[in-house]
C-alpha positions in Angstrom: 0.0 -0.1 -0.1 1.6 3.4 -1.2 0.6 6.5 1.5 1.5 9.7 0.7 1.8 12.1 3.5 0.0 15.8 3.7 1.2 18.5 5.1 -1.4 21.4 5.2 0.1 24.9 5.8 -3.0 27.1 7.4 -2.6 30.8 7.5 -4.1 33.2 9.4 -3.7 36.9 9.7 -1.1 37.0 11.8 1.7 39.2 10.6 5.1 38.3 9.1 7.0 36.5 11.7 4.5 34.5 13.2 3.6 33.7 9.3 7.4 32.8 8.5 7.9 30.3 11.6 4.7 28.2 10.6 6.3 27.7 7.3 9.6 26.9 8.9 7.6 24.2 11.1 5.9 22.7 8.2 9.5 22.6 6.5 11.0 20.7 10.0 8.1 18.1 10.4 8.8 17.1 6.4 12.6 16.7 7.0 12.1 14.9 9.9 10.0 12.4 8.9 12.3 12.0 5.8 15.2 12.0 8.2 13.7 9.5 11.7 10.8 7.8 10.3 12.5 7.4 7.1 9.2 8.3 4.6 10.1 8.8 1.1 10.4 12.2 0.0 8.5 11.5 -2.6 5.7 10.4 0.0 5.7 13.8 1.4 3.8 16.8 0.1 3.1 20.1 1.4 -0.2 22.1 0.5 -0.4 26.0 1.0 -3.3 28.3 0.4 -1.1 30.7 -1.5 1.5 30.8 -4.2 4.1 33.2 -2.5 4.5 30.6 0.8 4.6 27.6 -1.8 7.7 29.4 -3.1 9.0 30.1 0.2 8.7 26.8 1.7 10.2 25.4 -1.7 13.2 27.6 -0.9 13.3 26.1 2.7 13.5 22.9 1.1 16.2 23.5 -1.7 19.0 21.4 -1.5 18.7 17.7 -0.6 14.7 18.1 0.2 14.2 19.0 -3.6 12.2 15.9 -3.9 9.3 17.1 -1.2 6.6 18.3 -3.5 4.9 21.6 -2.5 1.8 23.0 -4.2 -1.1 25.3 -3.4 -4.3 23.8 -2.9 -6.3 24.9 -5.8 -3.5 23.4 -8.0 -3.4 20.2 -6.2 -7.0 19.8 -7.1 -8.1 16.5 -9.4 -4.4 14.9 -8.7 -3.9 12.1 -6.2 -1.4 11.7 -4.3 
């Protein structure tokens, strides 16, 4: 059975610093799953409501974690993970 883990970034109006901390925590969870639970990067997907947040998360994952998929909720509709 192939299972994909979805990490959903929920954003609320709380100011830039708080949003950046939330994005950073999503990245940390994804990395933790890969490093400590040996989840394949291709089985982790981070969903976020906004393109700018998707870009920031992708930037934080750049390099060794490029295979973790990051997409927006809208763009992912109709996609099977």
